[in-house]
C-alpha positions as CSV (number, residue, x, y, z in Angstrom):
1,X,19.7,65.4,56.0
2,X,22.2,67.3,58.2
3,X,20.7,68.4,61.5
4,X,22.1,71.2,63.5
5,X,22.2,71.0,67.3
6,X,21.5,73.8,69.6
7,X,24.3,74.4,72.2
8,X,21.7,75.4,74.7
9,X,20.0,72.0,74.6
10,X,19.9,70.2,77.9
11,X,22.2,67.2,78.4
12,X,19.1,64.9,78.7
13,X,17.5,66.2,75.5
14,X,20.8,65.9,73.6
15,X,21.3,62.3,74.9
16,X,17.7,61.4,73.9
17,X,18.3,62.8,70.4
18,X,21.6,61.0,70.1
19,X,19.9,57.7,71.1
20,X,17.3,58.3,68.4
21,X,19.9,58.9,65.8
22,X,21.8,55.7,66.8
23,X,18.5,53.7,66.5
24,X,17.9,55.2,63.0
25,X,21.4,54.2,62.0
26,X,21.2,50.7,63.5
27,X,17.9,50.1,61.7
28,X,19.6,50.1,58.4
29,X,16.6,51.8,56.8
30,X,18.4,55.1,55.9
31,X,19.7,55.9,52.5
32,X,23.4,56.5,52.4
33,X,23.2,60.4,52.3
34,X,20.6,60.3,55.2
35,X,22.8,57.9,57.2
36,X,25.8,60.2,56.7
37,X,23.8,63.2,57.8
38,X,22.6,61.3,60.9
39,X,26.2,60.2,61.6
40,X,27.4,63.8,61.3
41,X,24.6,65.1,63.6
42,X,25.3,62.4,66.1
43,X,29.0,63.2,66.2
44,X,28.1,66.9,66.8
45,X,25.9,65.8,69.7
46,X,28.7,63.6,71.1
47,X,31.1,66.6,71.1
48,X,28.5,68.9,72.7
49,X,27.5,66.3,75.3
50,X,31.2,65.6,76.1
51,X,31.7,69.3,76.6
52,X,28.8,69.5,79.0
53,X,30.1,66.6,81.0
54,X,33.6,68.1,81.2
55,X,32.1,71.4,82.4
56,X,30.1,69.5,85.0
57,X,33.2,67.7,86.2
58,X,35.0,71.0,86.5
59,X,32.2,72.5,88.5
60,X,32.2,69.5,90.9
61,X,36.0,69.8,91.3
62,X,35.7,73.4,92.1
63,X,32.9,72.8,94.6
64,X,34.8,70.0,96.4
65,X,38.1,72.0,96.9
66,X,38.9,72.6,100.6
67,X,39.9,75.9,102.1
68,X,43.6,75.2,101.3
69,X,42.8,74.5,97.6
70,X,43.3,70.7,97.9
71,X,40.7,68.4,96.6
72,X,38.6,66.8,99.2
73,X,37.1,63.4,98.5
74,X,33.6,62.9,99.8
75,X,31.0,60.2,99.1
76,X,27.8,61.5,97.6
77,X,25.4,62.2,100.4
78,X,28.1,62.4,103.0
79,X,27.1,65.9,104.0
80,X,23.7,64.6,105.0
81,X,25.0,62.3,107.7
């Protein structure tokens, strides 16, 4: 069974679905075709989740650039001190 993923799915929901697919594959209870479908769905989720992480890293980088354009390194919560 090939499962399609929705690009609008939240990172957390996608990760939860990926963990469920991994558990199914690790159980060894799936028929070959079902296992291949689960693997394909999992790889699609991995690509989508990786893209979401890359986008988040880019946003963080943009948000932490100083007025001169140079990256500023700050510890999380440093602004709260």
